[in-house]
C-alpha positions as CSV (number, residue, x, y, z in Angstrom):
1,M,-21.3,24.3,-17.4
2,S,-21.8,20.6,-17.0
3,E,-22.7,19.2,-13.6
4,I,-20.4,16.8,-11.7
5,K,-22.0,14.1,-9.6
6,L,-19.6,12.5,-7.2
7,I,-20.9,8.9,-6.7
8,S,-19.8,7.4,-3.5
9,P,-18.6,3.7,-3.7
10,V,-19.8,3.2,-0.2
11,D,-23.5,3.0,-1.1
12,G,-23.8,4.3,-4.7
13,T,-25.5,7.6,-3.7
14,V,-24.5,11.1,-4.9
15,Y,-22.2,12.4,-2.2
16,S,-21.5,15.8,-3.7
17,E,-22.4,17.9,-6.7
18,R,-20.5,20.6,-8.4
19,R,-20.3,22.3,-11.8
20,Y,-17.3,22.4,-14.1
21,A,-15.6,25.7,-14.3
22,A,-16.7,27.9,-17.2
23,E,-14.2,29.4,-19.6
24,A,-14.2,32.7,-17.9
25,E,-13.3,31.2,-14.5
26,I,-10.5,29.2,-16.1
27,E,-9.2,32.3,-17.8
28,H,-9.3,34.3,-14.5
29,T,-7.5,31.5,-12.7
30,L,-4.7,31.3,-15.3
31,A,-4.3,35.1,-15.4
32,A,-4.3,35.3,-11.5
33,S,-1.6,32.6,-11.3
34,S,0.5,34.3,-14.0
35,T,0.3,37.6,-12.2
36,A,0.9,36.2,-8.7
37,K,4.1,34.3,-9.7
38,L,5.9,37.5,-10.4
39,E,5.5,38.6,-6.8
40,W,5.5,35.2,-5.0
41,Q,9.0,34.4,-6.3
42,H,10.3,37.4,-4.4
43,V,8.7,36.5,-1.1
44,S,11.5,35.2,1.2
45,L,11.9,31.4,1.6
46,G,11.3,31.7,5.3
47,R,7.9,33.4,4.7
48,R,6.9,30.8,2.1
49,I,7.7,28.0,4.6
50,D,5.6,29.8,7.3
51,Y,2.6,30.0,5.0
52,C,2.8,26.3,4.2
53,R,3.1,25.4,7.9
54,R,0.0,27.4,8.7
55,A,-1.8,25.5,6.0
56,L,-0.7,22.2,7.6
57,S,-2.2,23.4,10.8
58,Y,-5.6,23.5,9.1
59,F,-5.3,19.9,8.0
60,Q,-4.4,18.9,11.6
61,Q,-7.3,20.8,13.0
62,H,-9.8,19.3,10.5
63,K,-8.4,15.8,10.4
64,Q,-11.5,13.9,11.4
65,D,-13.8,15.6,9.0
66,I,-11.3,15.2,6.2
67,A,-11.0,11.5,7.0
68,Q,-14.7,11.0,6.7
69,E,-14.7,12.8,3.4
70,I,-12.0,10.5,2.0
71,T,-13.9,7.4,3.0
72,W,-17.1,8.6,1.4
73,Q,-15.4,9.8,-1.8
74,M,-13.2,6.8,-2.6
75,G,-14.1,4.0,-0.1
76,R,-11.1,3.5,2.0
77,P,-12.1,2.1,5.5
78,I,-12.5,4.9,8.1
79,R,-10.0,3.2,10.4
80,Y,-7.2,4.2,8.0
81,T,-8.2,7.5,6.5
82,E,-6.9,9.8,9.3
83,G,-3.5,8.2,8.5
84,E,-3.5,9.9,5.1
85,V,-3.8,13.3,6.7
86,D,-0.9,12.4,9.0
87,G,1.1,11.3,6.0
88,L,0.4,14.6,4.2
89,I,1.8,16.5,7.2
90,E,4.8,14.2,7.4
91,R,5.7,14.5,3.8
92,A,5.2,18.3,3.8
93,E,7.3,18.8,6.8
94,A,10.1,16.6,5.3
95,M,10.1,18.8,2.2
96,L,10.0,22.0,4.2
97,S,13.0,20.9,6.3
98,L,15.0,20.2,3.1
99,A,14.2,23.6,1.5
100,P,16.6,25.9,3.3
101,K,19.6,23.8,2.3
102,Y,18.7,22.8,-1.2
103,L,17.1,26.0,-2.4
104,A,20.0,28.1,-1.1
105,P,22.6,29.4,-3.6
106,E,25.3,26.8,-4.3
107,Q,28.6,28.5,-3.9
108,L,31.4,27.2,-6.1
109,E,35.0,26.9,-4.9
110,E,36.7,30.2,-4.5
111,K,38.4,31.5,-7.7
112,E,40.5,34.7,-7.3
113,G,38.8,37.7,-8.9
114,F,35.5,36.0,-9.4
115,R,32.3,35.1,-7.5
116,R,30.5,32.1,-8.9
117,Y,27.4,30.4,-7.7
118,I,24.3,28.6,-8.9
119,Q,20.8,29.9,-7.9
120,R,17.7,27.8,-8.2
121,E,14.8,29.8,-9.5
122,P,11.1,28.9,-9.7
123,L,9.6,27.8,-13.0
124,G,6.5,29.9,-12.7
125,S,3.0,28.4,-12.7
126,V,2.6,24.7,-11.9
127,F,-0.5,22.7,-12.9
128,V,-1.0,19.7,-10.6
129,I,-3.4,17.0,-11.8
130,A,-4.0,14.7,-8.8
131,P,-5.7,11.2,-8.6
132,W,-8.3,9.8,-6.3
133,N,-6.6,6.7,-4.8
134,Y,-4.4,8.7,-2.3
135,P,-5.9,12.1,-2.9
136,Y,-3.8,14.1,-0.4
137,L,-0.6,12.1,-0.4
138,T,-0.2,12.3,-4.2
139,A,-1.0,15.9,-4.4
140,V,1.2,17.1,-1.6
141,N,4.2,15.6,-3.2
142,T,4.2,18.5,-5.7
143,I,2.1,21.2,-4.1
144,I,4.2,22.0,-1.1
145,P,7.7,21.9,-2.8
146,A,6.3,23.9,-5.7
147,L,5.0,26.7,-3.4
148,V,8.1,26.7,-1.2
149,A,10.3,26.9,-4.3
150,G,8.5,30.1,-5.3
151,N,6.0,28.7,-7.9
152,T,2.3,29.4,-8.0
153,V,0.0,26.3,-8.2
154,I,-3.3,25.4,-9.9
155,L,-4.7,22.1,-8.7
156,K,-7.1,20.0,-10.7
157,H,-8.2,17.0,-8.7
158,S,-10.0,13.9,-9.8
159,V,-13.8,14.4,-9.9
160,Q,-14.0,11.4,-7.6
161,T,-12.2,13.3,-4.8
162,L,-13.0,16.9,-5.8
163,L,-13.6,17.9,-2.1
164,C,-9.9,17.4,-1.5
165,A,-9.1,20.2,-3.9
166,E,-11.4,22.4,-2.0
167,R,-9.8,21.4,1.3
168,F,-6.4,22.4,0.0
169,Q,-7.9,25.7,-1.0
170,Q,-9.4,26.2,2.4
171,A,-6.1,25.4,4.1
172,F,-4.1,27.9,2.0
173,D,-6.8,30.5,2.4
174,A,-6.7,30.0,6.2
175,A,-2.9,30.4,6.0
176,G,-3.4,33.8,4.4
177,L,-1.6,32.9,1.2
178,P,-1.7,35.8,-1.2
179,E,-4.3,35.8,-3.9
180,G,-3.5,33.7,-7.0
181,V,-0.6,31.8,-5.4
182,F,-2.7,28.6,-4.9
183,Q,-6.0,28.0,-6.8
184,H,-8.1,25.0,-7.8
185,L,-10.3,24.2,-10.7
186,H,-12.9,21.6,-11.4
187,V,-12.5,21.0,-15.1
188,D,-13.2,18.2,-17.6
189,H,-10.6,16.4,-19.6
190,A,-10.8,18.7,-22.6
191,N,-10.3,21.9,-20.5
192,A,-7.6,20.2,-18.5
193,S,-5.7,19.5,-21.8
194,A,-6.2,23.1,-22.8
195,I,-4.7,24.3,-19.5
196,V,-1.7,22.0,-20.0
197,G,-1.2,23.5,-23.5
198,D,-1.6,27.1,-22.2
199,K,1.7,29.0,-22.4
200,R,1.1,30.5,-19.0
201,I,1.6,27.1,-17.4
202,D,5.3,26.4,-16.9
203,F,5.2,22.9,-15.6
204,V,2.7,20.0,-15.4
205,A,2.7,17.4,-12.6
206,F,0.3,14.5,-13.4
207,T,-0.5,11.3,-11.5
208,G,-2.7,8.8,-13.1
209,S,-3.0,6.2,-15.9
210,V,-0.6,5.6,-18.7
211,E,-3.2,6.7,-21.2
212,G,-3.7,9.9,-19.2
213,G,0.1,10.5,-19.3
214,E,0.1,10.1,-23.0
215,S,-2.6,12.7,-23.3
216,I,-0.6,15.1,-21.1
217,E,2.5,14.7,-23.3
218,K,0.5,15.3,-26.5
219,A,-1.1,18.5,-25.0
220,A,2.3,19.8,-24.0
221,A,4.1,18.8,-27.2
222,G,6.2,21.6,-28.8
223,L,5.8,24.0,-25.9
224,F,9.2,23.3,-24.2
225,K,7.7,23.0,-20.8
226,G,8.5,20.4,-18.2
227,V,6.1,17.5,-17.5
228,G,6.3,15.1,-14.5
229,L,4.4,11.9,-14.8
230,E,3.6,9.3,-12.2
231,L,1.7,6.6,-14.0
232,G,1.0,2.9,-13.5
233,G,2.7,0.0,-11.8
234,K,2.8,-3.8,-11.6
235,D,5.1,-4.0,-8.7
236,P,6.7,-7.3,-7.8
237,A,8.0,-8.9,-4.6
238,Y,10.5,-11.7,-4.4
239,V,10.8,-13.9,-1.4
240,L,14.3,-15.4,-1.3
241,A,15.1,-18.8,0.0
242,D,16.5,-17.4,3.2
243,A,13.6,-15.0,4.0
244,N,11.6,-14.8,7.2
245,V,8.4,-16.2,5.9
246,D,6.1,-14.8,8.6
247,A,7.5,-11.3,8.0
248,A,7.3,-11.6,4.3
249,V,3.7,-12.8,4.4
250,E,2.6,-10.0,6.7
251,G,4.3,-7.3,4.6
252,I,3.5,-8.6,1.2
253,I,-0.2,-9.3,1.8
254,D,-0.6,-5.9,3.4
255,G,1.1,-4.4,0.4
256,A,-1.2,-6.2,-2.0
257,F,-4.5,-5.6,-0.3
258,F,-4.2,-2.3,1.6
259,N,-6.5,0.3,0.1
260,S,-8.2,-2.6,-1.7
261,G,-5.1,-2.9,-3.8
262,Q,-5.6,0.6,-5.2
263,S,-2.0,1.8,-4.9
264,C,0.5,2.6,-7.7
265,C,3.2,0.8,-5.7
266,G,1.0,-1.9,-4.3
267,I,2.3,-5.5,-4.7
268,E,0.5,-7.1,-7.7
269,R,2.8,-10.1,-8.4
270,V,4.9,-12.3,-6.1
271,Y,7.7,-14.7,-6.8
272,V,8.7,-17.1,-4.1
273,H,11.7,-19.4,-4.0
274,E,10.5,-23.0,-4.4
275,D,11.9,-24.0,-1.0
276,L,9.5,-21.6,0.7
277,F,6.6,-21.6,-1.7
278,D,4.2,-24.0,0.1
279,E,4.7,-22.4,3.5
280,F,4.4,-18.8,2.1
281,L,1.2,-19.7,0.2
282,A,-0.5,-21.4,3.1
283,K,0.3,-18.5,5.5
284,S,-0.8,-15.9,2.9
285,I,-4.2,-17.7,2.4
286,A,-4.6,-17.8,6.2
287,L,-3.9,-14.1,6.6
288,T,-6.0,-13.0,3.7
289,S,-8.9,-14.9,5.1
290,Q,-8.8,-12.7,8.2
291,Y,-9.7,-9.5,6.2
292,K,-13.1,-8.1,6.9
293,L,-14.8,-6.9,3.8
294,G,-17.6,-4.4,4.4
295,S,-18.8,-0.9,4.7
296,P,-15.8,1.4,5.1
297,L,-17.8,3.4,7.6
298,D,-17.5,0.4,10.0
299,E,-14.4,0.7,12.2
300,A,-14.0,-3.1,12.0
301,T,-13.7,-3.1,8.2
302,T,-10.3,-3.7,6.8
303,L,-11.2,-4.0,3.1
304,G,-13.6,-1.5,1.6
305,P,-15.1,-1.2,-1.9
306,L,-13.1,-0.4,-5.0
307,V,-13.7,3.1,-6.3
308,N,-16.4,2.1,-8.8
309,I,-18.0,-0.9,-10.5
310,K,-15.9,-0.5,-13.6
311,A,-12.7,-0.9,-11.5
312,A,-14.1,-4.0,-9.8
313,D,-15.3,-5.5,-13.1
314,W,-11.8,-5.2,-14.5
315,V,-10.4,-7.2,-11.7
316,R,-13.2,-9.8,-12.1
317,Y,-12.3,-10.0,-15.8
318,Q,-8.6,-10.6,-15.0
319,V,-9.4,-13.3,-12.5
320,E,-11.8,-15.0,-15.0
321,Q,-9.2,-14.8,-17.8
322,A,-6.5,-16.3,-15.7
323,T,-8.6,-19.2,-14.4
324,N,-9.8,-19.9,-17.9
325,A,-6.1,-20.2,-18.8
326,G,-5.4,-22.6,-15.9
327,A,-4.8,-20.4,-12.9
328,K,-6.2,-21.6,-9.5
329,T,-8.0,-19.4,-7.0
330,C,-7.1,-19.8,-3.4
331,I,-9.8,-17.8,-1.7
332,D,-13.5,-18.6,-1.7
333,P,-15.3,-15.2,-2.2
334,L,-18.4,-16.6,-0.5
335,S,-16.4,-16.8,2.8
336,F,-16.7,-13.0,2.9
337,T,-20.3,-12.2,3.9
338,Y,-20.2,-8.8,2.2
339,H,-19.1,-10.3,-1.1
340,Q,-21.1,-9.3,-4.2
341,S,-20.8,-10.6,-7.7
342,I,-21.6,-7.2,-9.0
343,G,-20.9,-3.7,-7.6
344,P,-17.7,-2.2,-6.2
345,Y,-17.3,-4.6,-3.2
346,L,-14.8,-7.3,-4.1
347,A,-13.3,-10.1,-1.9
348,P,-9.5,-10.4,-2.0
349,Q,-8.1,-13.1,-4.2
350,I,-4.8,-15.1,-4.5
351,L,-4.0,-16.9,-7.7
352,T,-1.5,-19.6,-8.2
353,N,-0.5,-21.6,-11.3
354,V,-0.1,-18.2,-13.0
355,D,2.4,-17.2,-15.7
356,H,3.3,-14.2,-17.8
357,S,0.9,-15.0,-20.6
358,M,-1.9,-13.9,-18.3
359,S,-3.1,-10.3,-17.9
360,I,-3.1,-10.8,-14.1
361,M,0.8,-10.9,-14.2
362,K,1.3,-8.3,-16.8
363,E,-1.3,-5.6,-16.8
364,E,-2.1,-3.3,-13.8
365,S,-5.0,-4.6,-11.7
366,F,-5.4,-1.9,-9.1
367,G,-7.5,-4.1,-7.0
368,P,-7.4,-6.8,-4.2
369,V,-5.8,-9.6,-6.2
370,V,-2.3,-11.0,-6.4
371,G,-0.7,-13.8,-8.4
372,I,2.0,-15.9,-6.8
373,M,4.6,-17.9,-8.7
374,S,7.3,-20.4,-7.5
375,V,10.8,-19.8,-8.9
376,K,13.9,-22.0,-8.8
377,S,16.5,-19.2,-8.6
378,D,17.3,-15.6,-8.1
379,E,18.2,-15.2,-11.8
380,L,14.7,-16.4,-12.8
381,A,13.1,-14.1,-10.3
382,V,14.9,-11.1,-11.6
383,E,14.1,-12.0,-15.2
384,L,10.4,-12.2,-14.3
385,M,10.4,-9.1,-12.3
386,N,11.9,-7.2,-15.2
387,D,9.4,-8.7,-17.7
388,S,7.1,-5.8,-17.3
389,A,6.1,-2.6,-19.0
390,F,6.3,-0.9,-15.6
391,G,9.0,0.0,-13.2
392,L,8.0,1.8,-10.1
393,T,9.1,-0.3,-7.1
394,A,10.3,-3.8,-6.4
395,S,10.5,-5.6,-3.0
396,L,13.1,-8.2,-1.9
397,W,12.6,-10.3,1.2
398,T,15.9,-11.6,2.7
399,P,18.2,-11.0,5.7
400,D,21.2,-10.7,3.3
401,L,21.8,-7.0,2.7
402,D,24.6,-7.6,0.2
403,R,22.5,-10.0,-1.8
404,A,19.6,-7.6,-1.8
405,E,21.7,-4.7,-3.0
406,S,23.3,-6.9,-5.7
407,L,19.9,-8.1,-7.0
408,G,18.5,-4.6,-6.7
409,R,21.0,-3.3,-9.1
410,E,19.7,-5.8,-11.7
411,I,16.0,-4.9,-11.3
412,Q,14.5,-2.3,-13.6
413,T,12.7,-0.1,-11.2
414,G,12.7,3.3,-9.6
415,T,12.8,2.0,-6.0
416,V,14.2,-1.2,-4.5
417,F,12.8,-2.2,-1.1
418,M,14.3,-4.8,1.3
419,N,11.9,-6.4,3.8
420,R,9.2,-3.8,3.2
421,C,7.0,-2.5,0.4
422,D,4.3,-0.1,-0.6
423,Y,5.9,2.9,1.2
424,L,7.2,6.3,0.4
425,D,10.1,7.8,2.4
426,P,9.9,11.5,1.7
427,N,13.7,11.8,2.0
428,L,14.2,9.5,-0.9
429,P,13.2,10.4,-4.5
430,W,10.0,8.9,-5.9
431,V,10.6,8.0,-9.5
432,G,9.5,5.5,-12.0
433,I,10.9,4.1,-15.2
434,K,9.3,2.5,-18.3
435,N,5.6,3.1,-18.3
436,S,5.6,4.1,-14.7
437,G,6.5,7.6,-15.6
438,R,9.2,10.2,-15.8
439,G,10.4,12.9,-13.5
440,C,11.0,12.9,-9.7
441,T,9.2,14.0,-6.6
442,L,10.2,14.1,-2.9
443,S,13.7,14.3,-1.4
444,H,16.0,17.2,-2.2
445,L,15.9,16.0,-5.8
446,G,12.2,16.8,-6.0
447,Y,13.1,20.5,-5.9
448,E,15.2,20.2,-9.1
449,Q,12.1,19.3,-11.1
450,L,10.3,22.4,-9.9
451,T,13.2,24.9,-10.3
452,R,15.7,25.9,-13.0
453,P,19.4,26.5,-12.3
454,K,20.7,30.0,-13.0
455,S,24.5,30.6,-13.1
456,F,26.1,33.7,-11.7
457,H,29.6,34.3,-13.1
458,L,30.7,37.6,-11.6
459,K,34.1,39.1,-12.4
460,L,35.2,41.5,-9.6
461,A,36.4,44.9,-10.6
């Protein structure tokens, strides 16, 4: 068994150490999940909901400790990390509230001499592979609805946030969940792929990189099992000529730099109508300059480190490549006293004079950098927004609802926002197109991915 060393981006020290699961532990986990699913699916929906609510109580009771762990594991400032626990509870409660209606049998219109209805049945065992950037919010999107729908769950979390998997386990153990219904494993990529390819796994939910998604699909190929993939993003915002500039600046800059830009649906490229470009840029620079880069353990810090040096170096490379091609930087990194030219701490940056020949406008950055372009028309803005391999969310800033809806229909994306960004409403489906993934989580539609329809066509004697 290889040892895992969780290196904290806060100070580069080893925050936690574990060992990868041995083959015998993996086999036991798969067998226990396969056995438990046969009984768990027959537990009433009401009881399954009760179990989940008791697990949520654990998260509420331990919120402060969990928040500290998030900060140490992935570097988000401590002033924000309790909010992730609140978000976990909010999303879980939303899915629990939808379950009685959307997991109930769907009765068809009455037909004399027959009883006809559609019953949604659980798939069986669900393997959840969760990322580090929002370690609880991403995982809960599948874990709670999967369990409520009658599936068993095995969670493999990123090694960067492995304590989150253990917290989920503690929460469900405290709730008294029957043995084998929820389990976690610390496994390497090879064993994760083997689990994906195991016939006892009935569905795989993966959140991560495009390359990771490709590996998941290869491991599941030919097995006729469902795969849900939430992958990368290069999400755009468009500030229309009639936008409220102050509101647009506040929302877009937060959407670009919150969590140090490490959000699948964070704003990574901005198009501004030429009539507002100068004002928008000046106010964006002023707001960005107010961020406090520093130790995420400091309550005053609003911008912490990236998850590791490799991630920060990728952003540094993109900025260098863009400036070599003619882009202009708007922020002096040296104005941030915590700035380092190496390491995971990275000052925020705004780039202008950018175009789509540059990586910064085409490839996912996942860091505190955003490119801003001036556009002459809505048509050009939509063309540029669609010029992407990704399609997770897009953000439109205008007071004109009809115009936003009209443009939104032309944008190739899973979600269209108006006057907001970087947000998940649990009552709306979370879905991506192109390289942003396949499948759907959240909302009542999220239950469809985790269940199968079964038809009852009963002729009365």
